N, C-alpha and C positions, 0 to 999 in steps of 0.2 A: 484171772486168779491172782495177778499181782496185785490188785484192790484188796482182796481178801487178806494177804499177806501184810499190806499196808496197815489195814484196819486193827488186824490182831496184834501187830506189834505196837501200834498206839494205844491201844486199850491196855495192854499188859505192861508196857512202860510206863504209860500213866498211872496208872494203879500203885506200881512200885514207887514212884515218884512222890504220889501221895502219902504213902508210907514214910518215905523219908522225911518229908516236910513234918508229918504228924510227930515223927521223933525227933525232929530239929526243935519242935517247939514244946518239947516235953511229954508226950505220949509215951505211955508205957506198954501197950499191948503188943506183942503177945506176953510181955513180961508181967510180973507183979511190982517190981522195982527195977532199979536201973542196972544192978549187976544180973540179973535174971533177964532182962532184955538183952544186955549186951552180950551174954551166952547165946542168947536166942537167934540174933541176927547178925553178929559179928564173929563170935566163935574163937578168936584170937587166944591162945593158951595163957590161961590167968588172968583174963579180963574181967573187970569188975566195973566198969564206967563205960559210957558211950564215947564215941570220938566227940570233939569239940562240935559245938552246935554249927559253927561256920563250914566245917567239911561235911556234915551230914546236909546241909543245904545247899551245898556246891554239888553234892551226889545228886540231890533231889532235881536242881537245876538242869544237870547234864541228861539226865533221866527224860525229863520234859523236852528238851531239846531233841535227844535222840528219837522221842515219839514223833518228832513233825520233820525230822532230817529228810524221810524219803519225799517228803511234798517240797522240800526246799529242793533236794537234788532234782525232781522231775519239773521243776519250774512252776508248780503250782501254788507255791508262796514265793513270791518275788522278793530277792535281796540283790545286794549289790555284789555279791560273791561270785567271783569268777568260776566257770564251770568245772576247772580244774580244782579246784579248792572244795566245791560242792561233792566232786567225784571222790577226793581224797577222804573226805568224810563220810561216805559210805562205805568205803573199803577200810577205814579205821573202825567203823562200828561192826563189820563184819568179822575183823580179826579181834577187837576186844570181846565181843560176846561168844564167838566161837573157842576163843583161848579162854576165856573164863569159865566156860561148859567143861571145856577139857581138864582145867586146872582142878576143879572138885575131885579128879580121880586120879590126880598125880600125887605119888606118896608124899614128897617133901610139901606141899601144900595141905595135904590132910594131917600130916604132923604139927603144923603151925596154926591150924585151925581145929583143933580136937575137943574143943568144948562141946559139951551137950547142952540143949539139943541142936547146936548148930551142925555139928558134924554129922548126924544124921539127916537132917533136914535137907541141908547142901548136896548129899550124895542122893537123897530120893526128889528133892524138888528143884531147888536152886540152880544147881548145876545143869540138869536136863533143861530147864526154862531157859537158862542163858543160851546153851547150844541152839535151842529151837529158835530163840530170838536172832541169834547169829545168822542161822541157815534161811530163816525168813528175809533178813537184809540181804544177804547172798541172793537170794531168788528173786526180789525186787530188782536188785542191781544187774543181774545178768538174763533176766526174762525180757 
């Protein structure tokens, strides 16, 4: 079962990582232009432009790293990182993704990210997906 969680998280995070890579290099989908894209994928109040390219590409890199981290933690990808650091990475991923999943339902977060369509998509898709990814990281870690 652990393998199933690893594979699902790998594909989900890789796809999201590719979207961030696409946006970092100027892609506009699901928007028509930069303001509509920013409202769809960032959703901060009054947003009219995407975050800087470097930030978007950094998020992409972090998502790709997160997608393979369970393989690093399990020792299937060898690194010079000590086990404690690999374990800390897993705990960090659990906290970040479950926390982001919960945040989407916290009123203060919702007030700061109320632009449409992000606000609706976050409640229906982004937050539940983040929570699921976090739960799968926890399952990988504890099983």
